[in-house]
Backbone as ProteinMPNN parsed JSONL, in Angstrom:
{"seq_chain_A": "MSAIEFLLARQSNGFLAEPAPSPEQLDSIFATAMAVPDHAGLNPYKFHQIQGAGLAKLTSIYVRAIKALTEDNVKIAKAEKMAYRAPLLIVVSTDYKQHPKVPKQEQLVTAGCAAHAIQMASTSLGYGAMWRTGDVAYSNVVKDGLGISAENDIVGFIYIGTKSRELTNKSRKPVADFIDKWL", "coords_chain_A": {"N_chain_A": [[38.091, -43.906, -68.623], [41.411, -44.332, -69.486], [44.386, -43.11, -68.549], [46.01, -42.456, -70.386], [44.369, -43.011, -72.652], [42.645, -40.546, -72.207], [45.422, -38.657, -72.595], [45.293, -39.214, -75.497], [42.909, -38.418, -76.219], [42.795, -35.629, -75.741], [42.315, -32.268, -77.122], [42.858, -29.137, -77.619], [40.487, -26.57, -76.97], [38.668, -23.808, -78.137], [36.163, -23.022, -78.074], [34.202, -21.386, -75.517], [32.79, -20.934, -72.425], [30.855, -19.604, -69.5], [30.494, -21.447, -66.573], [33.482, -21.13, -65.278], [36.293, -22.909, -63.457], [35.778, -23.838, -60.321], [36.648, -21.948, -57.256], [38.038, -24.227, -55.735], [38.436, -25.83, -57.691], [40.424, -24.72, -59.301], [42.417, -24.563, -57.271], [43.641, -27.398, -57.855], [43.884, -27.3, -60.188], [45.934, -25.224, -59.821], [47.768, -26.646, -57.973], [48.58, -29.037, -59.788], [50.324, -27.83, -61.529], [52.203, -27.323, -60.121], [53.622, -29.375, -59.666], [55.042, -30.098, -62.057], [57.694, -31.358, -63.536], [61.322, -30.29, -62.432], [64.108, -29.499, -62.387], [66.321, -29.053, -59.414], [63.784, -27.989, -58.143], [63.314, -25.295, -58.278], [61.363, -23.986, -59.14], [60.608, -22.156, -61.415], [58.265, -20.243, -62.165], [55.503, -18.559, -63.001], [52.163, -17.462, -61.825], [49.55, -15.4, -63.363], [46.289, -15.195, -62.598], [43.219, -14.776, -64.048], [40.399, -12.651, -64.185], [36.458, -11.827, -64.324], [36.583, -8.433, -63.594], [39.024, -7.986, -64.433], [39.542, -9.252, -66.936], [38.909, -6.826, -68.104], [41.003, -4.764, -67.856], [43.263, -6.338, -68.629], [42.351, -6.347, -71.374], [42.75, -3.809, -71.777], [46.084, -3.629, -71.543], [46.355, -5.774, -73.563], [45.268, -3.581, -76.152], [46.908, -1.413, -75.877], [49.299, -2.844, -76.069], [49.208, -3.71, -78.919], [48.832, -1.56, -80.188], [50.999, -0.041, -80.049], [52.424, -1.852, -82.283], [51.229, -1.477, -84.499], [49.135, 0.349, -86.676], [46.79, -0.339, -87.644], [43.248, -0.95, -87.422], [41.751, -3.187, -87.627], [43.113, -5.386, -86.531], [43.36, -3.885, -84.086], [40.694, -3.845, -83.417], [40.495, -6.655, -82.771], [41.945, -7.341, -80.582], [40.57, -6.187, -78.508], [38.583, -7.832, -78.398], [40.174, -10.278, -77.336], [40.771, -11.089, -74.364], [38.448, -11.781, -73.714], [37.831, -14.117, -74.567], [37.311, -16.346, -73.112], [36.012, -17.583, -69.745], [37.488, -17.332, -67.542], [41.427, -16.591, -67.699], [44.41, -17.996, -67.213], [47.67, -16.781, -67.358], [51.217, -17.936, -67.973], [53.779, -17.374, -66.805], [57.501, -17.123, -67.059], [59.519, -17.39, -64.437], [62.507, -17.059, -64.169], [65.646, -18.206, -62.55], [68.771, -17.605, -60.985], [71.371, -20.167, -61.586], [73.784, -22.862, -61.007], [73.385, -25.344, -61.957], [71.163, -25.608, -63.521], [70.352, -24.573, -66.529], [68.325, -21.572, -68.478], [67.393, -22.734, -70.26], [66.447, -24.601, -69.512], [64.66, -24.197, -67.248], [62.657, -22.364, -68.525], [61.853, -24.764, -70.114], [60.2, -26.169, -67.84], [58.578, -23.985, -66.818], [57.044, -24.311, -69.204], [55.813, -27.136, -68.894], [54.49, -26.558, -66.432], [52.474, -24.846, -67.836], [50.931, -26.424, -69.702], [50.396, -28.897, -67.848], [48.525, -26.694, -66.349], [46.268, -26.737, -68.453], [45.815, -29.284, -69.027], [45.215, -30.166, -66.688], [42.905, -28.655, -66.244], [41.192, -29.711, -68.267], [40.832, -32.298, -67.5], [39.136, -31.908, -65.609], [36.556, -31.565, -66.959], [36.602, -29.124, -68.287], [36.467, -27.182, -71.439], [39.859, -25.943, -72.464], [42.403, -23.97, -74.177], [45.535, -23.1, -74.929], [46.966, -20.021, -75.901], [49.466, -17.959, -77.899], [51.087, -15.772, -79.746], [51.224, -12.519, -81.044], [50.626, -10.588, -78.733], [52.087, -12.124, -76.866], [54.654, -11.928, -76.757], [55.194, -8.899, -76.239], [56.444, -6.21, -74.866], [55.097, -4.485, -73.913], [52.749, -5.829, -72.555], [54.202, -7.509, -71.054], [55.252, -5.863, -69.07], [52.746, -4.706, -68.649], [51.797, -6.239, -67.007], [53.353, -7.008, -64.842], [55.5, -8.174, -65.358], [58.876, -9.148, -65.58], [61.397, -7.486, -67.791], [63.627, -9.903, -68.304], [62.039, -12.185, -68.18], [59.932, -14.517, -69.714], [56.733, -14.79, -71.258], [55.114, -17.539, -71.279], [52.468, -18.66, -72.263], [49.129, -17.821, -72.667], [46.057, -19.417, -71.236], [43.647, -20.036, -72.019], [40.289, -20.742, -70.101], [37.796, -22.48, -69.727], [33.66, -23.295, -69.589], [32.867, -25.899, -72.147], [31.492, -24.876, -75.068], [30.906, -25.955, -77.343], [31.351, -29.088, -78.719], [34.091, -30.787, -80.14], [34.817, -32.471, -83.045], [37.129, -35.552, -83.003], [40.4, -34.826, -83.568], [42.343, -35.319, -86.233], [45.544, -37.347, -85.586], [48.819, -37.279, -86.399], [50.88, -40.129, -87.694], [52.466, -41.833, -85.876], [55.291, -42.793, -86.066], [56.394, -41.504, -87.866], [57.792, -39.645, -86.485], [59.863, -40.741, -85.337], [63.08, -41.938, -84.571], [64.655, -44.652, -84.507], [67.52, -46.136, -82.856], [68.454, -49.228, -82.284]], "CA_chain_A": [[38.914, -43.586, -69.391], [42.66, -44.552, -68.651], [45.135, -42.025, -68.815], [46.939, -42.682, -72.151], [43.119, -42.889, -73.51], [42.613, -39.199, -71.931], [46.048, -38.032, -73.207], [45.457, -39.199, -76.25], [41.798, -37.478, -76.658], [43.242, -34.23, -75.549], [42.632, -31.323, -77.519], [42.548, -27.514, -77.271], [38.703, -26.152, -77.932], [38.453, -22.222, -77.892], [35.107, -22.385, -77.593], [34.395, -21.322, -74.037], [31.946, -20.068, -71.961], [31.008, -19.337, -68.105], [31.306, -21.149, -65.861], [34.742, -21.428, -64.956], [36.208, -23.608, -62.649], [35.656, -22.941, -59.228], [37.852, -22.069, -56.434], [38.454, -25.238, -54.933], [39.371, -26.982, -58.741], [41.412, -24.287, -59.369], [43.303, -24.912, -56.108], [43.787, -28.16, -57.717], [44.557, -26.756, -61.166], [47.561, -24.896, -59.427], [48.521, -27.557, -57.625], [49.207, -30.118, -61.272], [51.4, -27.101, -62.25], [53.503, -27.135, -59.141], [54.257, -30.92, -59.802], [56.056, -30.737, -62.862], [59.555, -31.772, -63.676], [61.57, -29.267, -62.136], [65.495, -29.367, -61.925], [66.762, -28.726, -58.51], [63.283, -27.568, -57.408], [63.461, -23.721, -58.593], [59.773, -22.87, -59.566], [60.381, -20.94, -62.335], [57.44, -19.37, -62.993], [54.565, -16.981, -62.246], [50.558, -17.192, -62.735], [48.347, -14.828, -63.472], [44.921, -15.486, -62.916], [42.362, -13.266, -64.799], [38.865, -13.084, -64.701], [36.203, -11.151, -64.091], [36.842, -7.469, -64.137], [40.604, -8.46, -64.624], [39.594, -9.313, -68.213], [39.266, -5.379, -68.81], [42.508, -4.241, -67.636], [43.607, -7.25, -69.594], [41.918, -5.603, -72.969], [43.67, -2.477, -72.106], [47.487, -3.665, -71.94], [46.569, -5.841, -75.368], [45.017, -2.759, -76.74], [48.068, -0.973, -75.894], [50.515, -3.236, -77.026], [49.04, -3.921, -80.226], [48.528, -0.042, -80.794], [52.421, -0.291, -80.37], [53.071, -2.528, -83.15], [50.733, -0.721, -85.896], [48.191, 1.287, -86.635], [45.472, -1.403, -88.337], [42.023, -1.236, -86.931], [41.536, -4.568, -87.853], [44.035, -6.073, -85.28], [42.754, -3.379, -82.915], [39.635, -4.516, -82.474], [40.726, -8.007, -82.213], [42.737, -7.365, -79.374], [39.832, -5.56, -77.812], [38.122, -9.192, -77.95], [40.814, -11.234, -77.001], [40.758, -11.126, -73.334], [36.764, -12.57, -73.28], [37.575, -15.642, -75.604], [37.388, -17.782, -72.161], [35.982, -16.511, -68.54], [39.268, -17.38, -66.956], [42.891, -16.616, -68.472], [45.869, -17.824, -66.636], [49.044, -16.284, -67.848], [51.756, -18.397, -67.436], [55.158, -16.589, -67.399], [58.929, -17.654, -66.33], [60.449, -16.857, -63.25], [64.158, -17.71, -64.234], [66.715, -18.236, -61.162], [70.437, -18.274, -61.252], [71.529, -21.683, -60.525], [75.259, -22.923, -61.41], [73.377, -26.493, -62.834], [70.134, -25.568, -64.394], [70.219, -23.345, -67.462], [67.689, -21.204, -68.611], [65.916, -23.192, -71.685], [65.829, -25.746, -68.574], [63.794, -23.088, -66.824], [61.541, -22.0, -69.417], [60.737, -26.607, -70.188], [59.363, -26.338, -67.029], [57.604, -23.486, -66.907], [55.757, -24.863, -70.398], [55.178, -28.23, -68.816], [53.39, -26.205, -65.685], [51.071, -24.775, -68.689], [50.604, -28.22, -70.138], [49.727, -29.534, -66.495], [47.178, -26.283, -66.298], [45.443, -27.439, -69.976], [45.58, -30.945, -68.987], [44.208, -30.402, -65.237], [41.423, -28.453, -66.703], [40.491, -30.959, -69.316], [40.619, -33.326, -66.958], [37.92, -31.207, -64.53], [35.413, -31.305, -67.914], [36.617, -27.96, -68.939], [37.857, -26.944, -72.186], [41.152, -25.247, -72.371], [42.846, -23.346, -75.428], [46.817, -22.498, -74.775], [47.625, -19.203, -76.923], [50.639, -16.988, -77.617], [50.815, -14.803, -80.745], [52.341, -11.232, -80.443], [50.872, -10.446, -77.299], [52.863, -13.207, -75.651], [55.9, -11.562, -77.238], [55.177, -7.886, -76.367], [57.432, -5.578, -73.72], [54.055, -3.868, -73.739], [51.908, -6.83, -72.139], [54.852, -7.948, -69.871], [55.224, -4.604, -68.197], [51.423, -3.997, -67.725], [51.475, -7.987, -65.772], [54.376, -6.767, -63.873], [56.328, -9.231, -65.329], [60.699, -8.196, -65.712], [61.701, -7.412, -69.337], [64.243, -10.432, -68.686], [61.433, -13.307, -67.952], [59.1, -14.621, -70.664], [55.456, -15.413, -71.388], [55.072, -18.998, -72.104], [51.267, -18.964, -72.787], [48.07, -17.227, -71.895], [45.88, -20.651, -70.942], [41.816, -19.693, -71.911], [39.539, -22.379, -69.679], [36.051, -22.018, -69.881], [33.39, -24.378, -69.803], [33.023, -25.979, -73.765], [30.126, -24.17, -75.462], [30.799, -26.625, -78.499], [32.05, -30.125, -78.926], [34.99, -30.98, -81.099], [35.061, -33.814, -83.722], [38.246, -35.958, -83.068], [41.325, -34.687, -84.592], [43.459, -36.606, -86.674], [46.739, -37.423, -85.297], [49.923, -37.47, -87.872], [51.56, -41.509, -87.804], [53.872, -41.509, -84.387], [56.281, -43.233, -86.605], [57.449, -40.807, -88.801], [58.42, -39.059, -85.655], [61.1, -41.581, -84.084], [64.306, -42.471, -85.046], [64.938, -45.793, -83.752], [68.257, -46.677, -82.415], [68.406, -50.472, -81.6]], "C_chain_A": [[40.247, -43.757, -68.402], [43.538, -43.229, -68.788], [45.463, -41.472, -70.078], [45.466, -42.441, -72.563], [42.788, -41.266, -73.471], [43.757, -38.385, -72.895], [45.862, -38.179, -74.501], [44.196, -38.494, -77.007], [42.161, -35.968, -76.478], [43.183, -33.601, -76.958], [42.317, -30.085, -77.218], [41.051, -27.352, -77.922], [39.004, -25.021, -77.167], [37.377, -21.888, -77.828], [34.766, -22.148, -76.275], [33.474, -20.397, -73.582], [31.793, -19.965, -70.349], [30.356, -21.051, -68.025], [32.735, -21.625, -66.136], [35.051, -22.191, -64.069], [36.476, -22.885, -61.443], [37.095, -22.655, -58.526], [38.458, -23.05, -55.822], [38.988, -25.762, -56.786], [40.386, -25.948, -58.954], [42.94, -24.313, -58.379], [44.253, -26.007, -56.771], [44.488, -28.294, -59.3], [46.15, -26.672, -61.029], [48.207, -25.702, -59.139], [49.473, -28.647, -58.539], [50.485, -28.937, -61.441], [52.964, -27.157, -61.296], [53.923, -28.25, -58.952], [54.863, -31.547, -60.679], [57.473, -31.295, -62.846], [60.429, -30.488, -63.766], [62.936, -29.409, -61.358], [66.027, -28.42, -60.659], [65.384, -27.487, -57.885], [62.876, -25.887, -57.547], [62.308, -23.146, -58.833], [59.896, -21.994, -60.188], [59.656, -20.534, -62.974], [56.73, -19.194, -62.479], [53.414, -17.464, -62.829], [50.179, -16.333, -62.619], [47.219, -15.219, -63.592], [43.925, -14.538, -63.157], [41.511, -13.398, -65.433], [37.621, -11.967, -64.233], [36.468, -9.584, -64.767], [38.658, -7.065, -64.594], [40.504, -8.56, -65.955], [39.414, -7.929, -68.704], [40.147, -4.849, -68.811], [43.415, -4.895, -68.835], [43.747, -6.541, -71.188], [42.953, -4.401, -73.054], [45.219, -2.741, -72.686], [47.318, -4.686, -73.219], [46.139, -5.075, -76.436], [46.058, -1.853, -77.143], [49.225, -1.41, -76.545], [50.17, -3.485, -78.284], [48.841, -2.236, -81.299], [49.981, 0.313, -81.263], [53.267, -0.378, -81.495], [52.232, -1.975, -84.901], [49.391, -0.345, -85.163], [46.407, 0.374, -87.49], [44.669, -1.516, -87.656], [41.41, -2.533, -86.545], [42.183, -5.119, -86.485], [43.806, -5.479, -84.125], [41.631, -3.67, -82.308], [39.258, -5.92, -82.363], [41.063, -8.174, -80.81], [41.771, -6.809, -78.269], [38.965, -6.845, -77.455], [39.055, -10.282, -77.673], [40.613, -11.844, -75.812], [39.352, -12.386, -73.048], [36.728, -13.509, -74.652], [36.925, -16.878, -74.355], [36.835, -16.366, -70.688], [37.019, -16.531, -67.756], [40.58, -17.522, -67.509], [43.877, -16.773, -67.318], [46.784, -17.451, -67.619], [49.956, -17.206, -67.169], [53.366, -18.054, -67.644], [56.498, -17.688, -66.365], [59.281, -16.652, -65.221], [61.86, -17.054, -62.936], [65.182, -17.373, -62.729], [67.973, -18.631, -61.751], [70.839, -19.1, -60.7], [72.699, -22.245, -61.178], [74.67, -24.609, -62.56], [71.894, -26.58, -64.047], [70.161, -24.312, -65.068], [68.83, -22.756, -67.557], [66.645, -21.868, -69.152], [65.566, -24.372, -70.517], [64.443, -25.115, -68.002], [62.611, -22.849, -67.618], [60.887, -23.498, -70.173], [60.098, -26.336, -69.038], [58.544, -25.557, -66.776], [56.473, -23.705, -67.85], [55.217, -25.881, -69.718], [54.332, -27.537, -67.21], [51.807, -25.403, -66.934], [50.635, -25.525, -69.172], [49.925, -28.653, -69.161], [48.313, -28.634, -66.364], [46.087, -26.941, -67.343], [44.856, -28.562, -69.389], [44.455, -31.115, -67.468], [42.737, -29.957, -65.607], [40.188, -29.121, -67.758], [39.893, -31.884, -68.928], [39.369, -33.743, -66.041], [36.446, -31.402, -65.544], [35.762, -29.844, -68.758], [37.027, -27.791, -70.227], [38.715, -25.805, -71.979], [42.042, -24.815, -73.341], [44.628, -22.662, -74.922], [46.842, -21.507, -75.846], [48.938, -18.29, -76.504], [50.21, -16.11, -78.363], [51.941, -13.5, -80.153], [51.829, -10.595, -79.022], [51.926, -11.043, -76.211], [54.499, -12.731, -75.411], [56.138, -9.839, -77.019], [55.802, -7.336, -74.921], [56.338, -5.595, -72.726], [53.518, -4.634, -72.582], [53.049, -7.35, -70.727], [54.984, -6.721, -68.618], [53.855, -4.627, -67.656], [51.089, -5.527, -67.007], [52.47, -7.974, -64.913], [55.221, -7.897, -64.026], [58.02, -8.923, -65.969], [60.806, -8.586, -67.01], [62.75, -9.237, -69.37], [63.557, -11.905, -68.219], [60.425, -13.254, -69.321], [57.985, -15.005, -70.315], [55.138, -16.511, -72.026], [53.507, -19.267, -72.393], [50.159, -18.468, -72.169], [46.685, -18.723, -72.173], [44.102, -20.516, -70.624], [41.049, -20.896, -70.87], [38.289, -21.455, -69.144], [35.082, -23.548, -70.021], [32.914, -24.9, -71.656], [31.587, -25.475, -74.259], [29.928, -25.019, -77.209], [31.807, -27.837, -78.601], [32.855, -30.249, -79.968], [34.9, -32.697, -81.794], [36.741, -34.37, -83.381], [39.362, -35.803, -84.174], [42.049, -35.504, -84.833], [44.996, -36.283, -86.18], [47.805, -37.948, -86.378], [50.359, -38.965, -87.139], [52.863, -40.893, -86.877], [55.201, -41.868, -85.201], [57.236, -42.729, -87.597], [58.077, -39.889, -88.044], [59.723, -39.64, -84.775], [61.976, -42.171, -84.974], [65.222, -43.687, -84.319], [66.531, -45.91, -83.523], [68.337, -48.109, -81.653], [69.661, -51.317, -81.221]], "O_chain_A": [[40.336, -43.52, -67.197], [42.948, -42.271, -69.288], [45.247, -40.386, -70.616], [45.385, -41.267, -72.924], [42.665, -40.676, -74.545], [43.371, -37.623, -73.781], [46.278, -37.168, -75.068], [44.311, -38.056, -78.152], [41.652, -35.17, -77.264], [43.786, -34.121, -77.897], [41.368, -29.944, -76.447], [40.596, -27.813, -78.969], [39.428, -24.995, -76.012], [37.124, -20.709, -77.582], [35.228, -23.098, -75.644], [33.283, -19.295, -74.097], [32.838, -20.322, -69.804], [29.909, -21.712, -68.962], [33.062, -22.371, -67.059], [34.021, -22.482, -63.461], [37.081, -21.821, -61.312], [38.223, -22.94, -58.93], [39.533, -22.768, -55.293], [40.181, -26.055, -56.866], [41.5, -26.419, -58.728], [44.111, -24.136, -58.715], [45.458, -25.907, -56.539], [45.359, -29.109, -59.604], [47.096, -27.294, -61.511], [49.274, -25.86, -59.733], [50.61, -29.032, -58.264], [51.635, -29.378, -61.464], [54.16, -27.08, -61.58], [54.706, -28.358, -58.008], [55.238, -32.719, -60.684], [58.111, -31.581, -61.833], [60.424, -29.735, -64.739], [63.037, -29.44, -60.132], [66.154, -27.206, -60.82], [65.683, -26.422, -57.344], [62.057, -25.416, -56.759], [62.159, -21.926, -58.767], [59.432, -20.912, -59.83], [59.85, -20.315, -64.169], [56.803, -19.504, -61.29], [53.375, -17.851, -63.997], [50.31, -15.994, -61.443], [46.908, -15.666, -64.696], [43.822, -13.529, -62.46], [41.361, -13.869, -66.56], [38.15, -11.044, -63.615], [36.558, -9.379, -65.977], [39.182, -6.014, -64.962], [41.416, -7.939, -66.502], [39.798, -7.782, -69.864], [40.385, -4.24, -69.854], [44.062, -4.296, -69.694], [44.729, -6.302, -71.891], [43.708, -4.09, -73.976], [45.636, -2.342, -73.773], [48.191, -4.488, -74.065], [46.381, -5.464, -77.579], [46.243, -1.487, -78.304], [49.968, -0.78, -77.298], [51.189, -3.469, -78.975], [48.763, -1.975, -82.499], [50.274, 0.778, -82.365], [54.236, 0.304, -81.828], [52.657, -2.121, -86.048], [48.843, -0.491, -84.071], [45.261, 0.788, -87.668], [44.987, -2.353, -86.811], [40.79, -2.863, -85.534], [41.514, -5.187, -85.453], [43.931, -6.132, -83.089], [41.436, -3.769, -81.097], [38.168, -6.372, -82.012], [40.56, -8.983, -80.031], [42.142, -6.954, -77.104], [38.616, -6.965, -76.28], [38.546, -11.392, -77.829], [40.294, -13.033, -75.845], [39.343, -13.443, -72.417], [35.848, -13.576, -75.51], [36.304, -17.915, -74.593], [37.029, -15.157, -70.565], [37.39, -15.457, -67.282], [40.897, -18.669, -67.825], [44.143, -15.838, -66.562], [46.613, -17.86, -68.768], [49.764, -17.429, -65.974], [54.024, -18.485, -68.591], [56.412, -18.528, -65.468], [59.289, -15.421, -65.227], [62.35, -17.186, -61.815], [65.246, -16.313, -62.107], [68.265, -19.495, -62.578], [70.846, -19.137, -59.47], [72.54, -22.011, -62.376], [75.269, -24.962, -63.575], [71.702, -27.321, -65.011], [70.045, -23.216, -64.52], [68.004, -23.285, -66.813], [65.452, -21.805, -68.854], [64.512, -25.002, -70.603], [63.329, -25.537, -68.312], [61.532, -23.245, -67.176], [59.771, -23.517, -70.692], [58.919, -26.207, -69.365], [57.483, -26.069, -66.42], [55.295, -23.451, -67.599], [53.988, -25.824, -69.741], [53.395, -28.268, -66.889], [50.588, -25.486, -66.778], [49.414, -25.366, -69.146], [48.739, -28.877, -69.404], [47.218, -29.19, -66.284], [45.141, -27.61, -66.927], [43.65, -28.776, -69.266], [43.451, -31.792, -67.25], [41.699, -30.584, -65.395], [38.969, -29.044, -67.912], [38.886, -32.407, -69.404], [38.816, -34.805, -65.755], [35.347, -31.39, -64.99], [35.163, -29.572, -69.798], [38.146, -28.279, -70.387], [38.334, -24.802, -71.377], [42.863, -25.733, -73.363], [44.597, -21.494, -74.533], [46.735, -22.048, -76.946], [49.351, -17.98, -75.387], [49.17, -15.516, -78.08], [52.882, -13.459, -79.361], [52.669, -10.125, -78.254], [52.383, -10.599, -75.157], [55.275, -12.955, -74.483], [57.149, -9.365, -77.539], [55.639, -8.022, -73.912], [56.234, -6.096, -71.606], [53.797, -4.134, -71.492], [52.631, -7.506, -69.58], [54.782, -6.902, -67.417], [53.663, -4.584, -66.441], [49.983, -5.72, -66.502], [52.555, -8.933, -64.145], [55.646, -8.543, -63.069], [58.039, -8.343, -67.055], [60.457, -9.685, -67.439], [62.621, -9.849, -70.43], [64.34, -12.796, -67.892], [60.165, -12.199, -69.899], [57.87, -15.557, -69.221], [54.891, -16.521, -73.232], [53.359, -20.391, -72.873], [50.144, -18.67, -70.955], [46.43, -18.982, -73.349], [43.467, -20.744, -69.594], [41.439, -22.048, -71.056], [38.014, -20.413, -68.548], [35.541, -24.621, -70.414], [32.624, -23.936, -72.364], [30.596, -25.836, -73.625], [29.058, -24.738, -78.033], [33.015, -27.602, -78.569], [32.354, -29.766, -80.984], [34.916, -33.766, -81.184], [37.606, -33.508, -83.533], [39.382, -36.352, -85.275], [42.483, -36.359, -84.06], [45.546, -35.195, -86.348], [47.594, -38.926, -87.095], [50.167, -38.98, -85.924], [53.732, -40.033, -87.024], [56.194, -41.185, -84.951], [58.307, -43.156, -88.03], [58.926, -39.201, -88.612], [60.343, -39.116, -83.85], [61.661, -42.807, -85.98], [66.284, -43.534, -83.715], [66.934, -45.594, -84.643], [68.282, -48.099, -80.423], [69.528, -52.386, -80.626]]}, "name": "protein", "num_of_chains": 1, "seq": "MSAIEFLLARQSNGFLAEPAPSPEQLDSIFATAMAVPDHAGLNPYKFHQIQGAGLAKLTSIYVRAIKALTEDNVKIAKAEKMAYRAPLLIVVSTDYKQHPKVPKQEQLVTAGCAAHAIQMASTSLGYGAMWRTGDVAYSNVVKDGLGISAENDIVGFIYIGTKSRELTNKSRKPVADFIDKWL"}
């Protein structure tokens, strides 16, 4: 499969189980994140690798965050299961740097590229991966629990594991609908 064919076939898969990538595979996955476009080489991102007992710690953070928003027991019960959607979770956050030529939004895009690289590298190794956000991504309770400063952002939660279900190819919208050609 060519690189273009791989990119065109990519789709998120939320049906994830053990095993997660090995430590050597994780080294490669994180290396791809470090290779993304990065104006001035600021590396404006951080990664939290969460698995094993760390999933229980993250669950308590998720539950505290949801309880800060609502008393809805259904949402709280959902929060108790969220971290266990996959055997490995990588939280990608920003680590903004002051720079006269690289504004905050460029650094956010770089962190987003790092998250995408993590997802694509995981997929290239045969794993399933799902990039999620939701209320917990914008929660100061979650940021604080993960040691992410208030001025930084959570870009996403990348859930990674072995695909427990193959998905049918999803249809894509015609690319021509999104191009404004100036010829």
